[in-house]
N, C-alpha and C positions, 0 to 999 in steps of 0.2 A: 504494500500500500504506500502510495506516495505521501510524503509529509507535506502538510499545508505550509504555504509561505508565511502564515501567521502563527506558526508553532515554534516554541523555543528550540526544538531540535533543528529546525531550518536555520536558525541563528547560529547554532553550534556548527552546522555544516559550512556556513559562510566563514566562521572563524578558522575552521580547518583549511579552507581554501586560502585564507589570508596567510596562514603559517606556511603553506606551500609556496606562495608568492615570495614570502620572506626568505625562504631557503635559496631562491633564485635572485635575491636582492631586488625584487620588483616592489619597492616600498610603496609607491603610489597606488599600485593595484591592490596591495594588501590593505592600504588605508581605506580604499573604497569598499572592500569586503567588510571591514570592521564597522564602517559607517552604516552600511545596510543592516548588519547584525544589531547594532545599537538601536536603530529605528524600530526593528521588530521587537527587541527586548523592552524598549520604552512602551510600546503599545500593549504588549502581552503581559509583561512582568511588572512594569513600572520602574521608575528611576531610583527607587530605594532598594532594589533587589541586589544581593551579592553577585549574581551572574552579570548584571549590568555593570557593576563596579569592576569585575574581572575584565570585561571587554574594554572599559575605559582605560585600564592599565595597559592592555595590549595595544590599543590605539595610541596611547601616550608614548609607548616604547617605539612605535613605528615613526611617529612624528619626530621624536628625538633623533632617530637614525637619519631622518631627512634634514636634520639641523634646525628644526623648528622648536626650540627649547621652551619658549613662552607658552606655546600651545600645549606642549607635553606637560609642563608644570601645572597648568590649569586642570588638565584631565586627571593627573595624579592627585591633586588636592580634592577634586570632586569624589574620586574613588575612595580616598582616605576617610572622608566624612561619612560615606555610605557604610563602609566596612566597620568603622568605629561604632556606629549606631546599631548595626545589625548582627555582627559576629564578634565584636570586641577587638581588643588590641593585642591579643596573644595568639594570633593565628599566622600560618605561613603566608597567606595572601596579604595580610596587613604588613608583614615584614617586607614583602616584595615592593609594596608601595613606598615604604620608608626608604628602601634601598635605592629605588629609582629617583625619588626626590633628592636624596643625598648626592647622587651623581650630577644632577642638574645644579645643585648648590655649589658643588666643587667647580664646575665649569664657570660659574659666575664669580668664583673667588671667595665664597662664604665657607671657608674651610672648617672653622670650628663647628658651625652648625651641621656641616656634612659629617664630621666626625661623630657628633652626638647621634645622628640618625643611623649611620652605618653600624655603630656599636649596639644601638638598640635593636636594629634588624638582626644582627648576628646573634644576639642573646635570645631573641624569640626563635630564630631558626634552630639554634642548638637545643633549646628546650623542647621544641615540637618535633624536630626531625632527627636529632642526634648529631654528634660532633663530626661525623665523617660524611654527612650528606653533601651532595654536590652544591646545594644552595648555600651551605656554610662555606664551601670553597669559594664561591663567588663573593661572599662577604669578606673573606680573608684577602682575596686578591684586590678588591676595591679598597680595603684599608691600607694595603701595601702601597697602592698608587696614590692614595690621599696623603699618607705620611711622606712619600717621596715629594709630593707637591709642597708639603710643609717643611721640607728639608730635615725631617726627623728620620734620618737614614738608619739609625739603630733599631727603630721599631719597624721600618719598612722592609729591610732585607729578609728577616725570618718569615715574614708574611708572603713575600714572593716565592720563597723556596717551599714553604708549606703548601701554598696553592698549587704549585707545579706538581708536588708530590700527590696531592689529593686528586687533581684532574687526571694524573697518570693512571689512577685506579678506576675512577669513574668521571667521565665517560671513556677514558682510555687515551693512549698516546697517538692515536691517528685521528683525533677529533679537533674540530675548530677551536674549542675552548682551551685545549692543551696548547695548541699553537699560539693562541692569543696570550696565554700566560707566559710562554717563553719570550714572546715579543716584548711584553711588559717588563719582564726581568732584564732583558737586554737594554731597554730604555733606562732602567734604574742604574745599571752598571755604567752606561754611557754618561749619565749625570755625575757619577763618581769619578769620571775621567779614566775608567778602566776600559779602554776601547777594545783591547784584546778579548776580554771576557764578554763585552757587549756583542762583538762580532760573532762570537761562538754561539750565543743565544739567538741572535738574529738569523744566522744561517740555519740553525736547527728549526727555528720558527718558520722560515720560508719553505723548507722542505716539507714540514708537517702540513702547513696551510695549502700548499700547492696540491698535495695529495688529498686533503680533506675537502677543500672547496673550489679548487681550480685557480687559475691565474687571472681571473676577472673579478674577484671578490674584494670588497673594501678592506677586509682584514689582511689580505695578501698585499694590497696597495700600501697599507700602513707599515708593514714590515719592510717593504721595498724603500719607502721614504726614510725610515729609520736607518736602514742599512746604508742608504746613500749618504745620510748625514754622518755616519760613522766613518765611511770612506773619505768623505770631504775633510773631516777633522784630521785624517791621516795624510791629507794632501794627495789622495789617490783620485784625482778629478775624473780621469777617464772611466773609472768604475762607477763613480757617483752619479754623473749626469744622466746616463741611460736609465738608471734606476728611478731617478726623479721623474724623468719623462714618461716612463711606463706607469708609475704611480699616479701621476696627474691624469693620464689618459683613462685609467680605470676609474678614478674618482669622478672625473667629469662625466663619464658615460653612465656610471651607476648612481652617484650621489648628486651630481650637478655642481655647478660652480658656487652656488650659494650654500656652502657647507664648511664647517670648521676644519674638516680633514683636508679639503682642497686648499683652503687658505693656509693651513700649516705647511703643506708641501710647497706652496708658492714661496713661503718665507724661507724654507730650507734651500730652495733653488736660488733665492736671492743671495744668501750667504755664499753659496758656491760661485755664483757669477762675480761677486765682489772679490773672492779669493783668486779668481781667474783673471782679474783686472778688467772685467767688463762692467764698468761702473754705471754706465747709462742703463744697461740691462738690469743690473742689481737694483738700482733706485726704482725702476719701473715695477719690478716684482715686489719689492718691499711695500710700495704704496698700494699696490693691488691687494696684497695680503692684509695690510692694515685696514683698508676699506671694507673688505669682506668680513674680517673678524669683528669689527665694530658693528656692522649690520646684523651679523648672525649671533654673536655672543654678548654684545653689549659693550659700551665704552669702558666699563670698569672691570672687565675680565682680566685676570693675570696674563692670559695669552695675548691680549691686546698690548699690555705693558711690555711683554717680551719683544714683540715686534717693534714697538716704539723705542725700546732700549737698543735693539739691533740697528734700527735706522739712525738713531742718535750716534752710535759708534761709527756708522758709515759716514755721516756728515762731519763728524769730528775728524776722522781721518782725511776727509776731502777738504778740510779747511773752512767749512761753513759752521763757525762756532755758534752763531746766533740760532740756527736751526737745531744744532746739536743740543745746546743748552735747553731750549724749549722742550724738546722731546725727552731729554734726561729728566727734567722736572716733572713732566706729565707721567712718565713711567714710574718715577719715585713715588708720586702721589698715589697711583693705583696700587703699587706694591705695598705701601704703608697701610692702605685701607684694607686690602684683601689678604696679604700675607704677614703683615706686621713688620716693625722696624728692626727685628732681630733676624729676619730671614736673609740668607746669603744673597738672594737676588736684589733685595733692597740695599744691602751693604755694598754690593758691587756697583750699582748705578750711583749710589751716594758718593763713592770714592771717585768714580769717573767724573762726576759733576764737580767735585771739589778740585780735581786736577785741572779741569777745563777752566774753572773760574779763578784759580790762584794767580796766573800771570796778569789777568785783568785787574785784580785787586791790588797788585803790587805796583801797577803803573802810576 
């Protein structure tokens, strides 16, 4: 017997279709399936039903992947209110909402708030699902990435290693999430200046991800971009540039240009162009990256500050002290607000600004 289009089971079928589209990175098609499912659930179940909230979360996750953070955040907040009222605050579904909200807050630079929500989500997951559950592994990895952003490397490293260990068991060493965790660990060691170790993790991640999802997936593009950055730091420009170009092509095709990942790779490419002596090309890419990040992530995002910092260094080296000073000051202000004045990124830009201003004060 065919299921009526006004039946909750039909909404579930639409959600399954959405998940299939997601596996192919067809986010906009997935979004449309979730939209239809929500319309059915709204009519049949009402907007206070936990199943409706679950679909809101899935839709939010899809919008986040499309780079539409504000829309995703609104959906997560709506889902949180429903679940809090209907099923309480000690369920895996509620923990999932907290987890996704935390990831949005981290991108916006609200790191302390993100820490609170991630720890709360992890506690609920451990209580409900057990310490070895894959959802707990996601919490562990997210905390590692957050502490990396906070420059709390002592707390970050064991979490990266533990997440890799957990994902190796479930879902296994040939899965997308295992490759993603390897890529994240590579980024951590890259931040530490340990390029040799970073390259080892990136190369492992590339191999896993190519096998798991193919060479057209955003996760594969992410590791290519990171690998390119590591080679660029080693002055291996011939290896770096084609990796960036391949990453940009994937990101533009799958995610579109209005996406944080595309903007980040443009920023990496700008650094490479500067090192190669192509200053006009570097400036153009820095400005493109900055414009996209402001549009997609908001003007107060730490990622925006990083691009302003890099662009300030570029103008400083080019002899444009006025532009450099302005951008250093703007980056410093964002870092102070989002990361705090004890963070290495804040101290680095503060020191560069001081050096830039010292000769002018002594005249």
